[in-house]
C-alpha positions as CSV (number, residue, x, y, z in Angstrom):
1,M,121.9,101.2,-0.8
2,K,118.6,101.8,1.1
3,K,118.7,102.9,4.7
4,D,116.3,100.2,5.8
5,S,118.5,97.5,4.3
6,L,119.2,94.9,7.0
7,L,122.6,94.0,5.6
8,Q,123.8,97.6,5.5
9,L,124.7,97.3,9.2
10,K,126.3,100.7,9.9
11,I,127.4,99.3,13.3
12,I,129.8,97.0,11.4
13,E,131.2,99.9,9.3
14,K,131.9,102.1,12.3
15,P,132.0,99.9,15.4
16,F,133.4,102.4,17.9
17,K,130.7,104.9,17.0
18,H,128.1,102.3,18.1
19,W,130.0,100.6,21.0
20,W,127.1,100.9,23.3
21,L,125.0,98.7,21.0
22,F,127.5,95.9,21.2
23,I,127.5,96.1,25.0
24,C,123.7,96.2,25.1
25,F,123.4,93.2,22.8
26,F,125.8,91.0,24.8
27,L,124.2,92.1,28.0
28,V,120.9,90.8,26.7
29,V,122.6,87.6,25.6
30,G,124.0,87.2,29.1
31,F,120.6,87.9,30.7
32,L,118.9,85.3,28.5
33,L,121.5,82.7,29.2
34,G,121.2,83.4,32.9
35,L,117.4,83.1,32.7
36,N,117.9,79.8,30.8
37,N,120.1,78.6,33.7
38,K,117.4,79.5,36.2
39,I,114.8,77.5,34.2
40,Y,117.1,74.5,34.0
41,F,117.9,74.6,37.7
42,S,114.2,74.8,38.5
43,Y,113.7,71.8,36.2
44,I,116.3,69.7,38.0
45,E,115.0,71.1,41.4
46,K,118.4,72.6,42.3
47,K,118.2,75.7,44.5
48,A,119.9,78.9,43.2
49,T,118.7,82.5,43.0
50,L,118.3,84.2,39.6
51,F,121.0,86.7,40.5
52,E,123.5,84.0,41.4
53,L,122.9,82.3,38.0
54,M,122.7,85.5,35.9
55,W,125.6,87.7,37.0
56,P,128.4,85.3,35.8
57,E,126.8,85.1,32.4
58,V,126.3,88.8,32.1
59,L,129.9,89.4,33.2
60,E,131.2,86.9,30.6
61,W,129.2,88.3,27.7
62,S,129.6,92.0,28.6
63,I,133.4,91.5,28.2
64,W,132.7,90.3,24.6
65,G,130.6,93.5,24.2
66,V,133.8,95.5,25.0
67,F,136.0,93.3,22.8
68,C,133.6,93.3,19.8
69,P,134.4,96.7,18.3
70,F,138.2,96.0,18.5
71,I,137.7,92.6,16.8
72,I,135.6,94.1,14.0
73,L,138.2,96.8,13.4
74,L,140.9,94.2,13.4
75,A,139.1,92.2,10.8
76,Q,138.5,95.3,8.6
77,K,142.1,96.4,8.7
78,Y,144.2,93.2,8.7
79,P,145.2,91.4,6.7
80,K,144.7,93.4,3.5
81,K,141.5,93.0,1.5
82,S,143.5,91.5,-1.4
83,S,144.8,88.7,0.8
84,G,143.5,85.2,0.3
85,W,141.6,83.0,2.7
86,F,144.7,81.2,3.8
87,S,146.4,84.5,4.8
88,K,143.3,85.5,6.7
89,V,143.2,82.3,8.7
90,K,146.9,82.3,9.3
91,F,146.5,85.8,10.8
92,H,143.3,85.4,12.8
93,F,144.0,82.0,14.3
94,P,146.9,83.1,16.6
95,V,145.1,86.5,17.2
96,G,141.9,84.6,18.1
97,I,143.8,82.5,20.7
98,I,145.4,85.6,22.2
99,I,142.0,87.3,22.4
100,S,140.4,84.2,23.9
101,L,143.1,83.9,26.6
102,L,142.8,87.6,27.4
103,H,139.0,87.2,27.7
104,S,139.5,84.2,30.0
105,A,142.0,86.1,32.2
106,I,139.8,89.2,32.5
107,Y,136.8,87.1,33.3
108,A,138.6,85.0,35.9
109,Y,140.0,88.1,37.6
110,L,136.7,89.9,37.7
111,R,134.7,86.9,38.8
112,Y,137.1,86.3,41.7
113,G,136.8,90.0,42.7
114,I,133.0,90.0,42.5
115,E,132.7,86.7,44.5
116,V,134.9,88.3,47.2
117,L,132.8,91.5,47.2
118,L,129.6,89.4,47.4
119,D,131.1,87.3,50.2
120,E,129.9,84.1,48.6
121,E,130.2,80.8,50.4
122,F,132.2,79.1,47.6
123,I,134.9,81.3,46.1
124,W,137.1,80.1,43.3
125,S,140.6,81.5,43.1
126,F,141.8,83.4,40.1
127,S,144.0,80.4,39.0
128,R,141.1,78.0,39.3
129,N,138.7,80.2,37.4
130,F,141.4,80.8,34.7
131,M,142.2,77.0,34.3
132,Q,138.5,76.3,34.1
133,R,138.2,78.8,31.3
134,L,141.2,77.3,29.5
135,Y,139.4,74.0,29.5
136,N,136.6,75.6,27.5
137,L,138.9,77.7,25.3
138,P,137.4,76.5,22.0
139,V,134.1,78.3,22.9
140,P,135.6,81.9,23.0
141,L,137.7,81.0,20.0
142,M,134.6,80.0,18.0
143,L,132.9,83.2,19.1
144,Y,135.9,85.3,17.9
145,F,135.8,83.6,14.5
146,S,132.0,84.2,14.4
147,I,132.5,87.9,14.8
148,V,135.3,88.0,12.2
149,G,133.2,85.9,9.8
150,I,130.2,88.2,10.1
151,T,132.5,91.2,9.6
152,Y,133.9,89.7,6.4
153,A,130.4,88.7,5.2
154,V,129.1,92.2,5.6
155,S,132.2,93.7,4.1
156,Y,132.0,91.5,1.0
157,Y,128.3,92.1,0.6
158,Q,128.8,95.9,0.8
159,Q,131.7,95.6,-1.7
160,F,129.5,93.6,-4.0
161,R,126.6,96.1,-3.7
162,D,129.0,99.0,-4.3
163,E,130.5,97.4,-7.4
164,A,127.0,96.5,-8.7
165,V,125.9,100.1,-8.3
166,K,129.1,101.4,-9.9
167,T,128.7,99.0,-12.8
168,A,125.1,100.1,-13.3
169,E,126.1,103.7,-13.3
170,I,128.9,103.0,-15.8
171,Q,126.6,101.1,-18.1
172,Q,124.1,103.9,-18.0
173,K,126.8,106.5,-18.8
174,L,128.2,104.2,-21.5
175,A,124.7,103.9,-23.0
176,Q,124.5,107.7,-23.1
177,A,128.0,108.0,-24.6
178,E,127.0,105.3,-27.2
179,L,124.1,107.5,-28.3
180,L,126.5,110.3,-28.9
181,A,128.9,108.0,-30.6
182,L,126.2,106.8,-33.0
183,K,125.3,110.4,-33.6
184,K,128.9,111.1,-34.5
185,Q,129.8,107.8,-36.3
186,L,127.8,108.8,-39.4
187,H,127.9,112.5,-39.0
188,P,125.4,114.2,-41.4
189,H,128.1,116.6,-42.4
190,F,130.3,113.7,-43.6
191,L,127.4,112.0,-45.4
192,F,126.3,115.2,-47.1
193,N,129.9,115.9,-48.3
194,T,130.3,112.3,-49.5
195,L,127.0,112.2,-51.4
196,H,127.7,115.6,-52.8
197,A,131.1,114.5,-54.0
198,I,129.6,111.3,-55.5
199,S,127.0,113.5,-57.3
200,A,129.8,115.7,-58.8
201,L,131.9,112.7,-59.8
202,M,129.0,111.1,-61.7
203,H,129.4,113.7,-64.4
204,K,133.2,113.6,-64.5
205,D,134.6,110.3,-63.3
206,I,132.0,107.5,-63.1
207,D,134.6,104.9,-62.0
208,A,135.7,107.2,-59.0
209,A,132.0,107.7,-58.1
210,D,131.4,104.0,-58.2
211,K,134.4,103.4,-56.0
212,M,133.3,106.0,-53.5
213,I,129.8,104.4,-53.3
214,A,131.4,101.0,-52.7
215,R,133.6,102.4,-49.9
216,L,130.7,104.2,-48.3
217,S,128.7,101.0,-48.4
218,N,131.6,99.1,-46.7
219,L,131.9,101.8,-44.1
220,L,128.2,101.8,-43.3
221,R,128.3,98.0,-43.0
222,A,131.3,97.9,-40.7
223,S,129.8,100.6,-38.5
224,L,126.5,98.7,-38.2
225,E,128.2,95.4,-37.5
226,N,129.9,96.8,-34.4
227,T,126.9,98.8,-33.1
228,G,126.7,98.3,-29.3
229,V,130.3,97.0,-29.1
230,Q,132.4,99.3,-26.9
231,E,135.8,97.9,-27.7
232,V,137.3,96.3,-30.8
233,T,140.9,95.3,-31.7
234,L,143.2,97.9,-33.0
235,H,143.3,95.9,-36.3
236,Q,139.5,96.2,-36.7
237,E,139.6,99.9,-35.8
238,M,142.4,100.6,-38.4
239,E,140.5,98.7,-41.1
240,I,137.4,100.9,-40.7
241,L,139.6,104.0,-40.6
242,K,141.3,103.0,-43.8
243,I,137.9,102.7,-45.5
244,Y,136.9,106.1,-44.3
245,L,140.2,107.6,-45.5
246,E,139.9,106.0,-48.9
247,I,136.5,107.8,-49.3
248,E,138.1,111.1,-48.3
249,Q,141.1,110.6,-50.6
250,I,138.7,110.0,-53.5
251,R,136.9,113.2,-52.5
252,F,140.0,115.4,-52.2
253,Q,142.1,113.5,-54.7
254,D,145.6,114.9,-54.8
255,R,144.9,117.5,-52.0
256,L,145.0,114.8,-49.3
257,E,148.0,112.8,-48.3
258,V,147.6,110.1,-45.7
259,A,150.3,108.3,-43.7
260,I,149.5,105.4,-41.3
261,Q,152.1,103.8,-39.1
262,V,151.0,101.1,-36.6
263,D,153.2,98.8,-34.4
264,P,152.3,95.3,-35.6
265,E,152.7,93.9,-32.1
266,I,149.7,95.8,-30.8
267,Y,147.1,95.0,-33.5
268,D,145.3,92.6,-31.0
269,K,145.1,95.3,-28.3
270,K,141.6,96.6,-27.4
271,V,140.6,100.2,-28.2
272,P,137.2,102.0,-28.1
273,N,135.1,101.3,-31.2
274,L,135.3,104.1,-33.8
275,I,137.5,106.2,-31.6
276,L,139.7,107.5,-34.4
277,Q,137.1,108.3,-37.1
278,P,135.7,111.4,-35.5
279,I,139.2,112.6,-34.7
280,V,140.4,112.1,-38.3
281,E,137.2,113.7,-39.6
282,N,137.9,116.8,-37.5
283,A,141.5,116.9,-38.8
284,I,140.3,116.8,-42.4
285,R,137.5,119.3,-41.8
286,Y,139.6,121.9,-40.1
287,G,143.1,121.0,-41.3
288,V,142.5,120.1,-44.9
289,A,139.1,121.2,-46.3
290,Q,139.5,124.9,-45.4
291,F,142.8,125.3,-47.3
292,S,143.8,125.1,-50.9
293,K,147.3,123.6,-50.1
294,Q,147.9,119.9,-49.9
295,G,146.7,118.5,-46.7
296,K,148.6,115.9,-44.7
297,I,147.0,113.5,-42.2
298,A,149.2,111.2,-40.1
299,V,147.9,108.4,-37.9
300,T,150.2,106.4,-35.6
301,A,149.7,103.7,-33.0
302,N,152.3,102.6,-30.6
303,Q,152.7,101.2,-27.1
304,V,154.4,103.7,-24.7
305,N,154.9,103.3,-20.9
306,G,152.1,100.8,-20.5
307,H,149.6,102.8,-22.7
308,I,148.4,102.4,-26.3
309,E,149.2,105.8,-27.8
310,L,147.1,106.8,-30.8
311,K,148.0,110.0,-32.6
312,V,146.3,111.9,-35.4
313,S,148.0,115.0,-36.8
314,D,147.4,117.4,-39.6
315,N,149.2,120.3,-41.2
316,G,146.5,122.9,-40.8
317,K,146.7,126.1,-38.7
318,G,146.2,124.3,-35.4
319,M,144.2,125.9,-32.5
320,P,144.6,129.3,-30.8
321,S,145.0,127.5,-27.5
322,T,145.2,123.8,-26.6
323,K,144.3,124.4,-22.9
324,E,141.4,122.3,-22.0
325,S,139.6,125.3,-20.4
326,D,140.0,127.3,-23.6
327,I,138.8,124.6,-26.0
328,K,135.2,124.7,-27.2
329,E,134.7,121.0,-27.9
330,G,132.3,119.8,-30.5
331,I,130.5,116.5,-30.5
332,G,133.5,114.6,-31.7
333,L,136.0,115.7,-29.0
334,K,133.4,115.7,-26.3
335,N,132.2,112.3,-27.2
336,T,135.7,110.9,-27.4
337,R,136.8,112.4,-24.0
338,M,133.6,111.1,-22.3
339,R,134.0,107.5,-23.7
340,L,137.7,107.4,-22.6
341,H,136.7,108.5,-19.1
342,Q,133.9,106.0,-18.8
343,L,135.9,103.1,-20.1
344,Y,139.2,103.7,-18.4
345,G,138.7,106.4,-15.8
346,E,141.7,108.7,-15.2
347,K,143.9,106.3,-17.3
348,G,142.2,107.2,-20.5
349,K,143.3,110.6,-21.8
350,L,142.7,112.9,-24.8
351,I,145.5,115.4,-25.3
352,L,145.7,118.2,-27.9
353,N,149.0,119.8,-29.0
354,N,149.8,122.4,-31.6
355,L,152.7,121.4,-33.9
356,G,154.6,124.7,-33.9
357,Q,153.0,128.0,-35.0
358,N,150.4,127.5,-37.7
359,Q,151.9,124.1,-38.5
360,G,149.0,121.8,-37.5
361,L,147.4,120.1,-34.6
362,E,148.2,116.7,-33.0
363,V,145.5,114.8,-31.1
364,K,146.8,112.1,-28.8
365,I,144.7,109.4,-27.2
366,L,146.1,107.3,-24.3
367,I,144.6,104.0,-23.5
368,P,145.8,101.6,-20.8
369,A,147.4,98.5,-22.5
Protein backbone atom coordinates (compact mmCIF):
# COMPACT_ATOMS: atom_id res chain seq x y z
CA MET A 1 0.00 0.00 0.00
CA LYS A 2 1.36 3.44 -0.95
CA LYS A 3 2.36 5.86 1.78
CA ASP A 4 0.32 8.65 0.26
CA SER A 5 -2.85 6.54 0.15
CA LEU A 6 -5.65 8.49 1.86
CA LEU A 7 -7.35 5.38 3.19
CA GLN A 8 -4.23 3.97 4.72
CA LEU A 9 -4.89 6.15 7.81
CA LYS A 10 -2.09 5.13 10.13
CA ILE A 11 -3.79 7.09 12.90
CA ILE A 12 -6.57 4.47 12.84
CA GLU A 13 -4.11 1.58 13.03
CA LYS A 14 -2.25 3.04 16.05
CA PRO A 15 -4.59 5.58 17.65
CA PHE A 16 -2.63 6.14 20.89
CA LYS A 17 0.53 6.90 18.96
CA HIS A 18 -1.32 9.78 17.27
CA TRP A 19 -3.50 10.88 20.20
CA TRP A 20 -2.57 14.53 19.72
CA LEU A 21 -3.98 14.49 16.18
CA PHE A 22 -7.40 13.50 17.48
CA ILE A 23 -7.35 16.27 20.09
CA CYS A 24 -6.23 18.83 17.50
CA PHE A 25 -8.89 17.69 15.07
CA PHE A 26 -11.72 17.97 17.58
CA LEU A 27 -10.39 21.29 18.89
CA VAL A 28 -10.64 22.63 15.34
CA VAL A 29 -14.18 21.24 15.09
CA GLY A 30 -15.09 23.00 18.36
CA PHE A 31 -13.51 26.24 17.16
CA LEU A 32 -15.44 26.15 13.88
CA LEU A 33 -18.73 25.42 15.63
CA GLY A 34 -18.09 28.26 18.08
CA LEU A 35 -17.37 30.56 15.16
CA ASN A 36 -20.59 29.42 13.52
CA ASN A 37 -22.48 30.25 16.73
CA LYS A 38 -20.97 33.74 16.70
CA ILE A 39 -22.08 34.30 13.11
CA TYR A 40 -25.56 33.06 13.95
CA PHE A 41 -25.83 35.31 17.03
CA SER A 42 -24.70 38.27 14.95
CA TYR A 43 -27.34 37.43 12.36
CA ILE A 44 -30.15 37.41 14.92
CA GLU A 45 -28.59 40.47 16.61
CA LYS A 46 -28.08 38.77 19.93
CA LYS A 47 -25.12 39.98 21.99
CA ALA A 48 -22.44 37.47 23.02
CA THR A 49 -18.63 37.46 22.81
CA LEU A 50 -16.76 34.98 20.65
CA PHE A 51 -15.12 33.49 23.76
CA GLU A 52 -18.46 32.93 25.47
CA LEU A 53 -19.80 31.05 22.47
CA MET A 54 -16.63 29.16 21.64
CA TRP A 55 -15.31 27.66 24.89
CA PRO A 56 -18.34 25.35 25.53
CA GLU A 57 -17.99 23.94 22.02
CA VAL A 58 -14.22 23.51 22.37
CA LEU A 59 -14.73 21.81 25.74
CA GLU A 60 -17.33 19.39 24.40
CA TRP A 61 -15.35 18.37 21.34
CA SER A 62 -11.97 18.17 23.09
CA ILE A 63 -13.49 15.49 25.36
CA TRP A 64 -14.29 13.51 22.23
CA GLY A 65 -10.68 14.01 21.16
CA VAL A 66 -9.59 12.25 24.37
CA PHE A 67 -12.21 9.51 24.00
CA CYS A 68 -11.55 8.83 20.32
CA PRO A 69 -8.38 6.64 20.62
CA PHE A 70 -10.11 4.48 23.24
CA ILE A 71 -13.19 4.06 21.04
CA ILE A 72 -11.06 3.11 18.03
CA LEU A 73 -9.11 0.56 20.07
CA LEU A 74 -12.38 -0.85 21.42
CA ALA A 75 -13.74 -1.23 17.88
CA GLN A 76 -10.54 -2.95 16.74
CA LYS A 77 -10.43 -5.45 19.60
CA TYR A 78 -14.07 -6.22 20.38
CA PRO A 79 -15.98 -8.11 19.30
CA LYS A 80 -13.82 -10.52 17.31
CA LYS A 81 -13.34 -9.82 13.61
CA SER A 82 -15.15 -13.05 12.75
CA SER A 83 -18.32 -11.83 14.52
CA GLY A 84 -21.32 -10.82 12.43
CA TRP A 85 -22.95 -7.41 12.27
CA PHE A 86 -25.60 -8.35 14.82
CA SER A 87 -22.93 -9.25 17.40
CA LYS A 88 -21.15 -5.96 16.73
CA VAL A 89 -24.32 -3.89 17.17
CA LYS A 90 -25.29 -5.87 20.28
CA PHE A 91 -21.86 -5.10 21.77
CA HIS A 92 -21.48 -1.45 20.75
CA PHE A 93 -25.00 -0.21 21.48
CA PRO A 94 -24.76 -0.53 25.30
CA VAL A 95 -21.11 0.54 25.21
CA GLY A 96 -22.10 3.58 23.13
CA ILE A 97 -24.73 4.55 25.72
CA ILE A 98 -22.19 4.23 28.54
CA ILE A 99 -19.61 6.32 26.65
CA SER A 100 -22.25 8.95 25.84
CA LEU A 101 -23.34 9.16 29.51
CA LEU A 102 -19.72 9.40 30.63
CA HIS A 103 -19.08 12.16 28.11
CA SER A 104 -22.18 14.04 29.30
CA ALA A 105 -21.15 13.71 32.95
CA ILE A 106 -17.58 14.91 32.32
CA TYR A 107 -18.82 17.79 30.19
CA ALA A 108 -21.42 18.86 32.77
CA TYR A 109 -18.86 18.75 35.61
CA LEU A 110 -16.16 20.65 33.68
CA ARG A 111 -18.61 23.24 32.36
CA TYR A 112 -19.92 23.91 35.83
CA GLY A 113 -16.37 24.28 37.16
CA ILE A 114 -15.29 26.62 34.33
CA GLU A 115 -18.40 28.79 34.74
CA VAL A 116 -17.60 29.14 38.44
CA LEU A 117 -13.97 30.08 37.65
CA LEU A 118 -15.10 32.62 35.05
CA ASP A 119 -17.62 34.01 37.55
CA GLU A 120 -20.30 34.05 34.89
CA GLU A 121 -23.62 35.73 35.54
CA PHE A 122 -25.72 32.67 34.78
CA ILE A 123 -24.28 29.41 36.12
CA TRP A 124 -25.96 26.09 35.50
CA SER A 125 -25.53 23.49 38.22
CA PHE A 126 -23.95 20.12 37.46
CA SER A 127 -27.33 18.37 37.59
CA ARG A 128 -28.95 20.87 35.26
CA ASN A 129 -26.06 20.62 32.78
CA PHE A 130 -26.18 16.82 32.97
CA MET A 131 -29.96 16.64 32.45
CA GLN A 132 -29.68 18.96 29.49
CA ARG A 133 -27.05 16.64 28.00
CA LEU A 134 -29.27 13.62 28.61
CA TYR A 135 -32.00 15.28 26.58
CA ASN A 136 -29.58 15.40 23.65
CA LEU A 137 -28.11 11.91 24.27
CA PRO A 138 -28.76 10.67 20.68
CA VAL A 139 -26.19 13.19 19.40
CA PRO A 140 -23.14 11.74 21.26
CA LEU A 141 -24.47 8.24 20.60
CA MET A 142 -24.48 8.96 16.87
CA LEU A 143 -20.97 10.35 17.12
CA TYR A 144 -19.79 7.20 18.91
CA PHE A 145 -21.23 4.98 16.15
CA SER A 146 -19.68 7.27 13.52
CA ILE A 147 -16.22 6.71 15.01
CA VAL A 148 -16.83 2.95 15.26
CA GLY A 149 -18.16 2.85 11.69
CA ILE A 150 -15.14 4.70 10.30
CA THR A 151 -12.84 2.34 12.21
CA TYR A 152 -14.57 -0.73 10.75
CA ALA A 153 -14.57 0.79 7.25
CA VAL A 154 -10.82 1.44 7.37
CA SER A 155 -10.18 -2.00 8.90
CA TYR A 156 -12.18 -3.79 6.19
CA TYR A 157 -10.53 -1.72 3.47
CA GLN A 158 -7.06 -2.55 4.74
CA GLN A 159 -8.00 -6.22 5.07
CA PHE A 160 -9.30 -6.17 1.50
CA ARG A 161 -6.10 -4.53 0.25
CA ASP A 162 -3.89 -6.96 2.17
CA GLU A 163 -5.81 -9.94 0.76
CA ALA A 164 -5.62 -8.48 -2.75
CA VAL A 165 -1.85 -8.02 -2.44
CA LYS A 166 -1.46 -11.50 -0.97
CA THR A 167 -3.59 -13.01 -3.75
CA ALA A 168 -1.54 -11.22 -6.39
CA GLU A 169 1.69 -12.51 -4.84
CA ILE A 170 0.31 -16.06 -4.66
CA GLN A 171 -0.83 -15.90 -8.28
CA GLN A 172 2.60 -14.68 -9.34
CA LYS A 173 4.35 -17.46 -7.44
CA LEU A 174 1.88 -20.03 -8.73
CA ALA A 175 2.61 -18.85 -12.26
CA GLN A 176 6.32 -19.37 -11.62
CA ALA A 177 5.64 -22.78 -10.13
CA GLU A 178 3.47 -23.66 -13.11
CA LEU A 179 6.37 -22.92 -15.46
CA LEU A 180 8.49 -25.33 -13.48
CA ALA A 181 5.61 -27.82 -13.48
CA LEU A 182 5.29 -27.60 -17.24
CA LYS A 183 9.02 -28.11 -17.50
CA LYS A 184 8.75 -31.24 -15.39
CA GLN A 185 5.43 -32.58 -16.69
CA LEU A 186 6.98 -33.69 -19.96
CA HIS A 187 10.55 -34.10 -18.80
CA PRO A 188 12.92 -34.48 -21.76
CA HIS A 189 14.54 -37.43 -20.01
CA PHE A 190 11.21 -39.29 -19.88
CA LEU A 191 10.35 -38.45 -23.50
CA PHE A 192 13.79 -39.49 -24.68
CA ASN A 193 13.59 -42.86 -22.89
CA THR A 194 10.04 -43.46 -24.12
CA LEU A 195 10.91 -42.68 -27.74
CA HIS A 196 14.07 -44.76 -27.47
CA ALA A 197 12.04 -47.68 -26.11
CA ILE A 198 9.52 -47.29 -28.92
CA SER A 199 12.33 -47.30 -31.47
CA ALA A 200 13.78 -50.48 -29.97
CA LEU A 201 10.39 -52.20 -29.82
CA MET A 202 9.64 -51.43 -33.47
CA HIS A 203 12.17 -54.11 -34.43
CA LYS A 204 11.06 -56.65 -31.79
CA ASP A 205 7.42 -56.14 -30.83
CA ILE A 206 5.40 -53.90 -33.12
CA ASP A 207 2.22 -54.35 -31.07
CA ALA A 208 4.00 -53.21 -27.88
CA ALA A 209 5.48 -50.23 -29.74
CA ASP A 210 2.04 -49.26 -31.06
CA LYS A 211 0.60 -49.58 -27.57
CA MET A 212 3.34 -47.34 -26.13
CA ILE A 213 2.74 -44.71 -28.81
CA ALA A 214 -0.99 -44.74 -28.03
CA ARG A 215 -0.34 -44.39 -24.29
CA LEU A 216 2.14 -41.56 -24.89
CA SER A 217 -0.44 -39.78 -27.05
CA ASN A 218 -3.06 -40.15 -24.30
CA LEU A 219 -0.64 -38.81 -21.69
CA LEU A 220 0.27 -35.79 -23.82
CA ARG A 221 -3.41 -35.06 -24.48
CA ALA A 222 -4.35 -35.33 -20.79
CA SER A 223 -1.46 -33.11 -19.76
CA LEU A 224 -2.36 -30.42 -22.30
CA GLU A 225 -6.06 -30.49 -21.36
CA ASN A 226 -5.22 -29.49 -17.78
CA THR A 227 -2.57 -26.92 -18.59
CA GLY A 228 -3.12 -23.89 -16.33
CA VAL A 229 -5.34 -25.85 -13.91
CA GLN A 230 -3.78 -25.91 -10.45
CA GLU A 231 -6.04 -28.55 -8.88
CA VAL A 232 -7.88 -31.59 -10.23
CA THR A 233 -9.81 -34.38 -8.55
CA LEU A 234 -7.85 -37.32 -7.20
CA HIS A 235 -9.67 -39.49 -9.74
CA GLN A 236 -8.34 -37.39 -12.63
CA GLU A 237 -4.83 -37.40 -11.15
CA MET A 238 -4.83 -41.19 -10.79
CA GLU A 239 -6.09 -41.70 -14.35
CA ILE A 240 -3.17 -39.70 -15.75
CA LEU A 241 -0.76 -41.53 -13.47
CA LYS A 242 -2.07 -44.92 -14.65
CA ILE A 243 -1.41 -43.93 -18.27
CA TYR A 244 2.12 -42.92 -17.35
CA LEU A 245 2.72 -46.17 -15.46
CA GLU A 246 1.38 -48.23 -18.39
CA ILE A 247 4.05 -46.64 -20.58
CA GLU A 248 6.74 -47.43 -18.04
CA GLN A 249 5.50 -51.01 -17.66
CA ILE A 250 5.70 -51.52 -21.41
CA ARG A 251 9.20 -50.07 -21.33
CA PHE A 252 10.48 -52.18 -18.40
CA GLN A 253 8.19 -55.17 -19.03
CA ASP A 254 8.61 -57.76 -16.26
CA ARG A 255 11.13 -55.64 -14.35
CA LEU A 256 8.46 -53.23 -13.06
CA GLU A 257 5.67 -54.19 -10.70
CA VAL A 258 3.09 -51.55 -9.83
CA ALA A 259 0.57 -51.53 -6.97
CA ILE A 260 -2.04 -48.77 -6.61
CA GLN A 261 -4.39 -48.51 -3.64
CA VAL A 262 -6.82 -45.59 -3.32
CA ASP A 263 -9.63 -45.03 -0.84
CA PRO A 264 -12.75 -44.76 -3.08
CA GLU A 265 -14.32 -42.19 -0.74
CA ILE A 266 -11.70 -39.55 -1.55
CA TYR A 267 -11.76 -39.76 -5.37
CA ASP A 268 -13.57 -36.41 -5.52
CA LYS A 269 -11.04 -34.60 -3.29
CA LYS A 270 -8.90 -31.92 -4.93
CA VAL A 271 -5.15 -32.45 -5.35
CA PRO A 272 -2.52 -30.44 -7.26
CA ASN A 273 -2.50 -31.21 -10.97
CA LEU A 274 0.24 -33.73 -11.94
CA ILE A 275 1.63 -33.84 -8.40
CA LEU A 276 2.32 -37.60 -8.51
CA GLN A 277 3.88 -38.06 -11.95
CA PRO A 278 7.28 -36.44 -11.18
CA ILE A 279 7.45 -38.31 -7.86
CA VAL A 280 6.75 -41.66 -9.55
CA GLU A 281 9.20 -40.78 -12.32
CA ASN A 282 11.90 -40.19 -9.71
CA ALA A 283 11.03 -43.52 -8.05
CA ILE A 284 11.39 -45.37 -11.36
CA ARG A 285 14.53 -43.49 -12.35
CA TYR A 286 16.42 -44.01 -9.09
CA GLY A 287 14.66 -47.07 -7.64
CA VAL A 288 14.13 -49.22 -10.71
CA ALA A 289 16.10 -48.19 -13.79
CA GLN A 290 19.49 -48.33 -12.06
CA PHE A 291 19.10 -51.96 -10.90
CA SER A 292 18.71 -55.30 -12.64
CA LYS A 293 16.35 -56.71 -10.02
CA GLN A 294 12.59 -56.41 -10.29
CA GLY A 295 11.46 -52.94 -9.28
CA LYS A 296 8.35 -52.34 -7.23
CA ILE A 297 6.41 -49.09 -7.15
CA ALA A 298 3.54 -48.65 -4.71
CA VAL A 299 1.13 -45.70 -4.80
CA THR A 300 -1.46 -45.20 -2.06
CA ALA A 301 -4.00 -42.46 -1.30
CA ASN A 302 -5.93 -42.20 1.97
CA GLN A 303 -7.49 -39.60 4.25
CA VAL A 304 -5.66 -39.39 7.57
CA ASN A 305 -6.27 -36.82 10.35
CA GLY A 306 -7.90 -34.26 8.10
CA HIS A 307 -5.29 -34.63 5.34
CA ILE A 308 -5.16 -36.40 2.00
CA GLU A 309 -2.09 -38.61 2.32
CA LEU A 310 -0.42 -39.62 -0.95
CA LYS A 311 2.47 -42.09 -0.78
CA VAL A 312 4.89 -43.27 -3.46
CA SER A 313 7.42 -45.93 -2.48
CA ASP A 314 10.02 -48.01 -4.30
CA ASN A 315 12.34 -50.89 -3.43
CA GLY A 316 15.58 -49.22 -4.46
CA LYS A 317 18.47 -48.22 -2.21
CA GLY A 318 16.78 -45.17 -0.74
CA MET A 319 18.76 -42.04 0.13
CA PRO A 320 21.89 -41.58 2.28
CA SER A 321 19.95 -39.09 4.39
CA THR A 322 16.32 -37.91 4.31
CA LYS A 323 16.98 -34.74 6.32
CA GLU A 324 15.72 -31.75 4.35
CA SER A 325 19.03 -29.92 4.84
CA ASP A 326 20.99 -32.87 3.37
CA ILE A 327 18.81 -33.48 0.32
CA LYS A 328 19.91 -32.02 -2.99
CA GLU A 329 16.50 -31.65 -4.58
CA GLY A 330 16.10 -31.81 -8.33
CA ILE A 331 13.41 -30.10 -10.35
CA GLY A 332 10.79 -32.70 -9.44
CA LEU A 333 11.03 -32.50 -5.65
CA LYS A 334 11.72 -28.75 -5.62
CA ASN A 335 8.75 -28.08 -7.89
CA THR A 336 6.47 -30.32 -5.79
CA ARG A 337 7.50 -28.72 -2.51
CA MET A 338 7.02 -25.19 -3.89
CA ARG A 339 3.58 -25.96 -5.33
CA LEU A 340 2.41 -27.49 -2.06
CA HIS A 341 3.61 -24.45 -0.11
CA GLN A 342 2.00 -21.95 -2.48
CA LEU A 343 -1.33 -23.79 -2.59
CA TYR A 344 -1.67 -24.82 1.05
CA GLY A 345 0.96 -22.94 3.06
CA GLU A 346 2.27 -24.86 6.08
CA LYS A 347 -0.53 -27.43 5.73
CA GLY A 348 0.94 -28.86 2.53
CA LYS A 349 3.95 -31.07 3.20
CA LEU A 350 6.44 -33.25 1.35
CA ILE A 351 8.12 -35.87 3.54
CA LEU A 352 10.85 -38.36 2.56
CA ASN A 353 11.52 -41.55 4.54
CA ASN A 354 13.88 -44.46 3.94
CA LEU A 355 12.21 -47.87 4.19
CA GLY A 356 14.89 -49.57 6.28
CA GLN A 357 18.51 -49.92 5.19
CA ASN A 358 18.78 -50.11 1.37
CA GLN A 359 15.14 -51.19 1.15
CA GLY A 360 13.73 -48.26 -0.74
CA LEU A 361 12.35 -44.77 -0.32
CA GLU A 362 8.89 -43.51 0.58
CA VAL A 363 7.73 -40.04 -0.51
CA LYS A 364 4.69 -38.80 1.39
CA ILE A 365 2.57 -35.83 0.30
CA LEU A 366 0.10 -34.28 2.79
CA ILE A 367 -2.71 -32.10 1.49
CA PRO A 368 -5.49 -30.55 3.65
CA ALA A 369 -8.76 -32.37 2.93
